[in-house]
DRENROLO-120927 format. One record per atom (N, C-alpha, C): residue in one letter; x, y, z. Coordinates in steps of 0.2 Angstrom, whole numbers, padded with zeros to 4 digits, always signed. Example, Ala and Ser with C-alpha at 12.3 -4.5 7.8 and 13.67 -1.06 7.14 Angstrom:
A+0066-0028+0039;A+0062-0022+0039;A+0066-0016+0039;S+0064-0011+0035;S+0068-0005+0036;S+0064+0000+0039;
//
This chain:
X+0004-0006+0000;X+0000+0000+0000;X+0004+0006+0000;X+0002+0011-0004;X+0006+0017-0004;X+0001+0023-0001;X+0005+0029+0000;X+0001+0034+0004;X+0002+0041+0000;X-0004+0044+0000;X-0004+0051-0003;X-0008+0056+0001;X-0007+0062+0000;X-0011+0067+0003;X-0016+0070-0002;X-0022+0071-0001;X-0027+0074-0005;X-0026+0082-0005;X-0026+0085-0011;X-0025+0092-0011;X-0031+0095-0009;X-0037+0091-0008;X-0043+0094-0005;X-0041+0097+0002;X-0036+0094+0005;X-0034+0096+0012;X-0031+0103+0012;X-0029+0105+0006;X-0025+0111+0006;X-0028+0116+0001;X-0035+0117+0001;X-0038+0121-0004;X-0036+0128-0004;X-0033+0131+0001;X-0031+0138+0001;X-0024+0139-0002;X-0021+0133-0004;X-0014+0134-0006;X-0014+0134-0014;X-0008+0136-0016;X-0007+0135-0023;X-0004+0128-0024;X-0004+0126-0031;X-0002+0119-0032;X+0005+0118-0029;X+0010+0123-0030;X+0017+0123-0028;X+0017+0123-0020;X+0013+0127-0017;X+0013+0127-0010;X+0011+0120-0007;X+0006+0117-0010;X+0003+0111-0008;X+0008+0105-0009;X+0012+0106-0015;X+0017+0101-0016;X+0023+0101-0010;X+0024+0108-0008;X+0029+0109-0003;X+0027+0106+0004;X+0021+0107+0005;X+0018+0104+0012;X+0018+0096+0011;X+0016+0094+0006;X+0016+0086+0005;X+0023+0083+0006;X+0028+0086+0003;X+0035+0084+0005;X+0037+0085+0012;X+0035+0091+0015;X+0037+0092+0022;X+0034+0087+0026;X+0028+0085+0025;X+0025+0080+0029;X+0027+0073+0028;X+0032+0072+0023;X+0034+0065+0022;X+0030+0061+0017;X+0026+0064+0013;X+0022+0061+0008;X+0026+0062+0001;X+0025+0057-0003;X+0028+0058-0010;X+0023+0058-0016;X+0017+0058-0014;X+0011+0058-0019;X+0006+0063-0017;X+0003+0066-0022;X-0002+0071-0021;X-0008+0069-0025;X-0014+0068-0022;X-0020+0067-0026;X-0023+0074-0028;X-0024+0075-0034;X-0026+0081-0037;X-0033+0083-0038;X-0035+0089-0040;X-0042+0091-0040;X-0043+0095-0046;X-0048+0094-0050;X-0050+0098-0056;X-0057+0101-0055;X-0060+0100-0049;X-0066+0103-0048;X-0067+0110-0048;X-0062+0113-0044;X-0061+0120-0044;X-0055+0123-0047;X-0055+0130-0048;X-0049+0133-0051;X-0043+0135-0046;X-0043+0132-0040;X-0039+0134-0035;X-0032+0132-0036;X-0031+0126-0040;X-0024+0124-0041;X-0022+0123-0048;X-0027+0119-0052;X-0026+0119-0059;X-0032+0121-0063;X-0032+0126-0067;X-0038+0129-0070;X-0041+0124-0074;X-0048+0123-0073;X-0051+0118-0077;X-0051+0119-0085;X-0051+0125-0087;X-0050+0126-0094;X-0044+0124-0097;X-0038+0125-0093;X-0032+0123-0095;X-0031+0115-0095;X-0035+0112-0091;X-0035+0104-0091;X-0038+0102-0098;X-0044+0105-0099;X-0048+0103-0105;X-0045+0105-0111;X-0041+0110-0111;X-0037+0113-0117;X-0031+0109-0118;X-0028+0105-0113;X-0022+0102-0114;X-0016+0107-0113;X-0017+0112-0109;X-0012+0117-0109;X-0005+0114-0108;X+0000+0115-0112;X+0007+0113-0111;X+0010+0116-0105;X+0008+0122-0104;X+0011+0125-0098;X+0009+0122-0091;X+0003+0120-0091;X+0000+0116-0085;X+0003+0109-0085;X+0004+0106-0090;X+0007+0099-0091;X+0014+0099-0088;X+0018+0104-0090;X+0025+0105-0088;X+0025+0107-0080;X+0020+0111-0078;X+0019+0113-0071;X+0018+0107-0067;X+0013+0103-0068;X+0012+0097-0064;X+0018+0092-0064;X+0021+0091-0070;X+0026+0086-0070;X+0032+0089-0066;X+0033+0095-0066;X+0039+0098-0063;X+0039+0097-0055;X+0033+0095-0052;X+0033+0095-0045;X+0037+0089-0043;X+0038+0084-0047;X+0042+0078-0045;X+0038+0073-0040;X+0032+0073-0040;X+0028+0069-0036;X+0024+0064-0040;X+0021+0059-0036;X+0017+0054-0040;X+0010+0057-0039;X+0005+0056-0044;X-0001+0058-0044;X-0006+0052-0045;X-0009+0050-0039;X-0013+0044-0039;X-0020+0045-0043;X-0022+0051-0043;X-0029+0052-0046;X-0030+0060-0047;X-0035+0062-0051;X-0038+0068-0051;X-0045+0068-0050;X-0048+0072-0046;X-0055+0072-0045;X-0058+0077-0050;X-0064+0074-0053;X-0067+0078-0058;X-0074+0078-0058;X-0077+0084-0059;X-0085+0085-0060;X-0086+0088-0066;X-0092+0088-0069;X-0093+0090-0076;X-0096+0097-0076;X-0097+0100-0070;X-0098+0107-0069;X-0093+0109-0063;X-0091+0116-0064;X-0086+0118-0059;X-0089+0118-0052;X-0086+0114-0047;X-0088+0114-0040;X-0095+0113-0040;X-0098+0108-0044;X-0105+0106-0044;X-0106+0099-0045;X-0111+0096-0042;X-0113+0089-0043;X-0117+0089-0050;X-0118+0094-0053;X-0122+0094-0059;X-0118+0098-0065;X-0119+0095-0071;X-0123+0090-0073;X-0120+0083-0071;X-0124+0078-0069;X-0121+0072-0067;X-0119+0068-0073;X-0115+0063-0071;X-0113+0058-0076;X-0119+0054-0080;X-0125+0054-0076;X-0130+0050-0078;X-0136+0054-0081;X-0135+0061-0083;X-0140+0065-0085;X-0144+0062-0091;X-0150+0062-0090;X-0154+0059-0095;X-0154+0062-0102;X-0151+0068-0103;X-0151+0072-0109;X-0145+0069-0113;X-0146+0066-0119;X-0140+0064-0123;X-0135+0069-0124;X-0137+0075-0126;X-0133+0081-0127;X-0128+0082-0121;X-0131+0082-0115;X-0127+0084-0109;X-0122+0078-0109;X-0124+0072-0109;X-0119+0066-0109;X-0114+0067-0114;X-0115+0069-0120;X-0110+0070-0125;X-0105+0075-0123;X-0107+0080-0120;X-0102+0085-0117;X-0098+0082-0112;X-0101+0079-0107;X-0097+0075-0102;X-0092+0071-0105;X-0094+0067-0110;X-0089+0062-0113;X-0083+0066-0116;X-0085+0071-0119;X-0079+0075-0122;X-0074+0078-0117;X-0077+0080-0111;X-0073+0082-0105;X-0069+0076-0103;X-0071+0070-0103;X-0068+0064-0100;X-0062+0063-0105;X-0063+0063-0112;X-0058+0062-0117;X-0052+0067-0116;X-0054+0073-0115;X-0049+0078-0114;X-0045+0077-0107;X-0049+0075-0102;X-0046+0074-0095;X-0041+0068-0096;X-0043+0063-0099;X-0039+0057-0100;X-0032+0059-0103;X-0033+0063-0109;X-0027+0065-0112;X-0022+0069-0107;X-0025+0073-0103;X-0021+0077-0099;X-0018+0073-0093;X-0021+0068-0091;X-0019+0063-0086;X-0013+0059-0089;X-0014+0057-0096;X-0008+0053-0099;X-0002+0057-0100;X-0003+0064-0101;X+0003+0068-0102;X+0006+0070-0096;X+0003+0070-0091;X+0006+0073-0084;X+0008+0067-0080;X+0006+0061-0081;X+0007+0055-0077;X+0002+0054-0071;X-0004+0057-0072;X-0009+0056-0067;X-0012+0049-0068;X-0012+0045-0063;X-0013+0038-0064;X-0021+0036-0066;X-0025+0040-0063;X-0032+0039-0064;X-0037+0045-0063;X-0043+0044-0066;X-0048+0049-0066;X-0053+0047-0060;X-0055+0051-0056;X-0060+0050-0051;X-0066+0054-0052;X-0072+0051-0053;X-0078+0054-0055;X-0083+0052-0049;X-0089+0056-0049;X-0094+0054-0045;X-0099+0050-0049;X-0103+0046-0045;X-0107+0041-0049;X-0114+0043-0052;X-0116+0049-0050;X-0122+0052-0053;X-0127+0053-0048;X-0132+0057-0050;X-0138+0059-0045;X-0144+0057-0048;X-0149+0056-0044;X-0156+0055-0046;X-0159+0061-0049;X-0161+0061-0056;X-0163+0067-0059;X-0171+0067-0060;X-0174+0072-0060;X-0181+0073-0061;X-0184+0069-0066;X-0189+0065-0065;X-0192+0060-0070;X-0188+0054-0071;X-0183+0053-0068;X-0179+0046-0069;X-0182+0041-0064;X-0182+0035-0066;X-0183+0030-0061;X-0177+0027-0059;X-0177+0023-0054;X-0170+0021-0051;X-0167+0016-0057;X-0171+0012-0060;X-0168+0008-0065;X-0166+0012-0071;X-0169+0018-0073;X-0166+0022-0078;X-0160+0025-0076;X-0159+0027-0070;X-0153+0031-0067;X-0148+0026-0068;X-0149+0019-0065;X-0144+0014-0065;X-0141+0013-0072;X-0146+0012-0077;X-0144+0010-0084;X-0140+0015-0087;X-0142+0021-0086;X-0138+0027-0089;X-0131+0027-0086;X-0131+0026-0079;X-0124+0026-0076;X-0120+0021-0079;X-0123+0015-0079;X-0119+0009-0082;X-0116+0010-0089;X-0120+0012-0093;X-0118+0013-0100;X-0113+0019-0100;X-0114+0024-0096;X-0109+0029-0097;X-0102+0027-0094;X-0102+0023-0088;X-0096+0021-0086;X-0092+0016-0091;X-0096+0012-0094;X-0093+0008-0099;X-0090+0012-0105;X-0093+0018-0107;X-0090+0022-0112;X-0084+0025-0109;X-0084+0028-0103;X-0078+0031-0100;X-0073+0027-0099;X-0074+0020-0098;X-0069+0016-0097;X-0065+0014-0103;X-0068+0014-0109;X-0065+0013-0115;X-0060+0019-0116;X-0063+0025-0115;X-0058+0031-0116;X-0052+0031-0111;X-0053+0029-0105;X-0048+0028-0100;X-0043+0023-0102;X-0045+0018-0104;X-0040+0012-0106;X-0036+0014-0113;X-0040+0018-0117;X-0036+0020-0123;X-0030+0025-0122;X-0031+0028-0116;X-0026+0033-0114;X-0021+0030-0109;X-0022+0024-0107;X-0018+0020-0102;X-0019+0024-0095;X-0025+0026-0093;X-0027+0029-0087;X-0032+0025-0084;X-0032+0025-0077;X-0037+0022-0073;X-0043+0026-0073;X-0049+0023-0071;X-0055+0026-0070;X-0058+0023-0063;X-0061+0028-0059;X-0064+0025-0053;X-0069+0030-0051;X-0074+0028-0046;X-0079+0032-0044;X-0079+0032-0036;X-0082+0038-0034;X-0083+0038-0026;X-0090+0039-0025;X-0093+0034-0022;X-0100+0035-0019;X-0100+0041-0014;X-0105+0045-0014;X-0105+0050-0009;X-0112+0051-0006;X-0112+0053+0000;X-0119+0055+0003;X-0123+0060-0001;X-0129+0058-0002;X-0133+0063-0006;X-0133+0061-0014;X-0129+0056-0016;X-0129+0055-0023;X-0134+0049-0025;X-0135+0048-0031;X-0140+0042-0033;X-0137+0035-0031;X-0131+0035-0029;X-0128+0029-0027;X-0124+0030-0020;X-0128+0031-0015;X-0125+0033-0009;X-0125+0027-0004;X-0127+0021-0006;X-0127+0016-0001;X-0122+0011-0003;X-0119+0007+0001;X-0114+0002-0001;X-0117-0003-0006;X-0123-0005-0006;X-0125-0010-0011;X-0126-0007-0018;X-0127+0000-0018;X-0128+0003-0025;X-0121+0004-0027;X-0116+0005-0023;X-0109+0006-0025;X-0107-0001-0028;X-0108-0006-0024;X-0106-0013-0027;X-0109-0014-0033;X-0116-0012-0034;X-0119-0014-0041;X-0115-0011-0047;X-0113-0004-0046;X-0109-0001-0051;X-0103-0005-0053;X-0099-0007-0047;X-0093-0010-0048;X-0094-0017-0052;X-0099-0020-0050;X-0100-0027-0053;X-0103-0026-0061;X-0107-0021-0062;X-0109-0020-0069;X-0105-0017-0073;X-0099-0013-0071;X-0094-0010-0075;X-0087-0013-0073;X-0086-0019-0075;X-0079-0022-0073;X-0074-0017-0076;X-0069-0016-0071;X-0063-0012-0074;X-0064-0005-0071;X-0070-0003-0069;X-0070+0004-0065;X-0070+0002-0058;X-0065+0005-0055;X-0063+0004-0048;X-0067+0009-0043;X-0067+0007-0037;X-0070+0011-0032;X-0065+0015-0028;X-0066+0022-0028;X-0062+0026-0023;X-0066+0025-0016;X-0064+0021-0012;X-0067+0019-0006;X-0066+0024-0001;X-0072+0027+0001;X-0072+0032+0007;X-0077+0030+0012;X-0075+0027+0017;X-0079+0024+0022;X-0084+0030+0025;X-0081+0036+0025;X-0084+0041+0029;X-0091+0043+0026;X-0092+0042+0019;X-0098+0044+0016;X-0104+0039+0018;X-0102+0033+0020;X-0106+0028+0022;X-0108+0028+0030;X-0102+0029+0033;X-0102+0029+0041;X-0107+0035+0043;X-0106+0041+0040;X-0110+0047+0042;X-0118+0045+0041;X-0119+0041+0037;X-0127+0039+0036;X-0129+0034+0041;X-0124+0031+0044;X-0126+0026+0049;X-0124+0019+0047;X-0121+0018+0041;X-0119+0011+0039;X-0113+0009+0043;X-0113+0002+0044;X-0107-0001+0049;X-0102-0003+0044;X-0096-0005+0047;X-0090-0008+0044;X-0092-0014+0040;X-0097-0018+0043;X-0099-0024+0040;X-0103-0023+0034;X-0107-0017+0033;X-0110-0015+0027;X-0106-0013+0022;X-0100-0010+0024;X-0095-0007+0019;X-0090-0012+0016;X-0088-0017+0020;X-0083-0022+0018;X-0083-0026+0012;X-0090-0027+0009;X-0090-0030+0003;X-0087-0026-0003;X-0086-0020-0002;X-0083-0016-0007;X-0076-0016-0007;X-0072-0019-0002;X-0065-0019-0002;X-0062-0022-0008;X-0064-0028-0010;X-0061-0031-0016;X-0061-0027-0023;X-0066-0022-0023;X-0066-0018-0029;X-0063-0011-0028;X-0059-0010-0022;X-0056-0004-0021;X-0050-0003-0025;X-0050+0003-0028;X-0044+0005-0032;X-0040+0011-0029;X-0043+0013-0024;X-0040+0019-0020;X-0044+0020-0014;X-0041+0022-0008;X-0045+0023-0002;X-0044+0029+0001;X-0049+0033+0003;X-0048+0039+0007;X-0048+0038+0014;X-0044+0041+0018;X-0043+0040+0025;X-0044+0046+0029;X-0050+0046+0033;X-0051+0051+0038;X-0056+0047+0042;X-0057+0050+0048;X-0062+0048+0053;X-0069+0051+0052;X-0074+0047+0054;X-0081+0049+0054;X-0085+0046+0059;X-0091+0048+0060;X-0096+0044+0064;X-0103+0046+0062;X-0108+0042+0064;X-0115+0044+0061;X-0117+0051+0063;X-0119+0054+0057;X-0121+0061+0057;X-0115+0066+0056;X-0109+0064+0055;X-0103+0068+0054;X-0099+0065+0049;X-0098+0068+0043;X-0093+0066+0038;X-0086+0065+0040;X-0084+0069+0045;X-0077+0070+0048;X-0077+0071+0055;X-0072+0068+0058;X-0071+0070+0065;X-0064+0068+0067;X-0062+0070+0074;X-0056+0068+0076;X-0055+0061+0076;X-0048+0059+0075;X-0047+0052+0075;X-0049+0048+0081;X-0049+0051+0087;X-0051+0047+0093;X-0058+0048+0094;X-0062+0052+0090;X-0069+0052+0092;X-0074+0048+0087;X-0071+0045+0082;X-0075+0042+0077;X-0076+0035+0078;X-0079+0032+0073;X-0081+0025+0074;X-0078+0020+0069;X-0074+0023+0065;X-0070+0018+0060;X-0064+0016+0064;X-0063+0009+0064;X-0057+0006+0067;X-0052+0005+0061;X-0047+0009+0061;X-0043+0009+0055;X-0038+0003+0055;X-0035+0001+0061;X-0031-0005+0060;X-0035-0011+0057;X-0041-0012+0058;X-0045-0017+0055;X-0046-0016+0048;X-0048-0010+0046;X-0049-0008+0039;X-0042-0009+0035;X-0037-0007+0038;X-0030-0008+0035;X-0028-0015+0034;X-0030-0019+0039;X-0028-0026+0039;X-0033-0030+0033;X-0039-0028+0033;X-0043-0031+0028;X-0041-0029+0021;X-0039-0023+0020;X-0036-0021+0014;X-0030-0025+0012;X-0025-0026+0017;X-0019-0030+0016;X-0021-0037+0014;X-0026-0040+0017;X-0028-0047+0016;X-0031-0048+0009;X-0034-0042+0007;X-0037-0043+0000;X-0032-0042-0005;X-0026-0040-0004;X-0021-0039-0009;X-0021-0032-0011;X-0024-0027-0008;X-0024-0020-0010;X-0017-0017-0010;X-0015-0014-0016;X-0008-0012-0016;X-0008-0005-0019;X-0014-0001-0019;X-0014+0005-0022;X-0013+0011-0017;X-0016+0016-0018;X-0015+0022-0013;X-0020+0023-0008;X-0018+0024-0002;X-0022+0027+0004;X-0021+0034+0003;X-0026+0038+0003;X-0025+0045+0002;X-0028+0049+0008;X-0024+0052+0012;X-0027+0055+0018;X-0031+0062+0016;X-0037+0062+0018;X-0041+0067+0015;X-0045+0071+0021;X-0042+0075+0025;X-0046+0079+0030;X-0047+0086+0026;X-0053+0088+0027;X-0055+0094+0023;X-0058+0100+0028;X-0059+0106+0025;X-0062+0111+0029;X-0067+0114+0024;X-0074+0111+0025;X-0079+0113+0020;X-0086+0112+0024;X-0090+0116+0023;X-0097+0116+0026;X-0101+0111+0023;X-0100+0104+0024;X-0103+0099+0021;X-0104+0093+0026;X-0109+0092+0029;X-0111+0087+0034;X-0105+0087+0039;X-0104+0093+0042;X-0100+0094+0047;X-0092+0093+0046;X-0090+0094+0040;X-0083+0093+0038;X-0079+0099+0039;X-0081+0104+0043;X-0077+0110+0045;X-0075+0110+0053;X-0075+0104+0055;X-0075+0103+0063;X-0068+0101+0066;X-0063+0100+0062;X-0057+0098+0064;X-0051+0102+0062;X-0045+0102+0065;X-0039+0105+0063;X-0036+0100+0058;X-0036+0102+0051;X-0034+0098+0046;X-0027+0095+0047;X-0022+0100+0048;X-0015+0098+0049;X-0014+0093+0054;X-0017+0094+0060;X-0017+0089+0066;X-0019+0082+0064;X-0025+0082+0061;X-0028+0076+0060;X-0024+0072+0054;X-0022+0076+0049;X-0018+0073+0044;X-0012+0070+0047;X-0008+0073+0051;X-0002+0070+0054;X-0004+0064+0058;X-0009+0064+0062;X-0011+0058+0066;X-0013+0052+0062;X-0016+0054+0056;X-0018+0048+0051;X-0012+0045+0048;X-0007+0050+0046;X-0001+0048+0043;X+0003+0043+0048;X+0003+0045+0054;X+0007+0041+0059;X+0003+0034+0060;X-0003+0034+0060;X-0007+0028+0061;X-0005+0023+0055;X-0005+0026+0049;X-0003+0021+0044;X+0004+0019+0044;X+0008+0023+0046;X+0015+0021+0047;X+0016+0016+0052;X+0013+0017+0058;X+0013+0011+0063;X+0010+0005+0060;X+0005+0005+0057;X+0002-0001+0054;X+0007-0004+0049;X+0010+0000+0045;X+0015-0003+0040;X+0021-0006+0044;X+0023-0003+0049;X+0029-0005+0052;X+0027-0012+0056;X+0021-0012+0059;X+0019-0018+0062;X+0018-0024+0057;X+0016-0023+0051;X+0014-0028+0046;X+0021-0031+0044;X+0026-0026+0043;X+0033-0029+0041;X+0036-0033+0046;X+0035-0031+0053;X+0038-0035+0058;X+0035-0042+0059;X+0029-0042+0058;X+0025-0048+0059;X+0025-0053+0053;X+0028-0050+0048;X+0029-0054+0042;X+0023-0055+0037;
//
């Protein structure tokens, strides 16, 4: 297992400042974001700006993924929009994003699974999401880039069973597994664990029912158990520490730097123990 820091933890920093903090904290990988213009302008990503490609590559870090939405800092339009014209625009964005990832060495695109749209039935929503993921996967594979999705509270796929459905219906599309989006809704570790074999990336922060984020010692996720289950499953991809400061389900309630260091140290202790125990 490898470890990265999510740039979402450093929203107020420039890309270069974030990279410096990442290195200072002992990380060698940075999860990127294309949702807002705070680090890499979205238009430059979509235009394949050579200046931005050189800028990203010059940081000398690994980039496990880049988070993307089809509207700037918005859940809309979703990937499963029923309007074919909207989906065509979304698909074109994915083509350009995949090219940017290929040029910069970003390993994977991370998208959201979609929303329940007015007039859509659950079956129509699922069918549209499945077809779209299959199209996006072809684009990703052609660019030698990974594709994964993160189920989130409030989406059309906010339950563990619905996330599992996507993973099974679109083989090759990985899950960016974030326990917190399920735990804050009241789901237990036992509810979430069936997703582990499909995990291509894991976000690491603490949560409890009603709160998307909380201090490490105040939450209900038992990280040694989670890490051990990932180890047993053969997970070898990135654990991305992702404490944030945003007004979303109580996610402005901790000191981001303090909790980041605590989670980093927990992962290090687990890795050390695993090596010693063979």
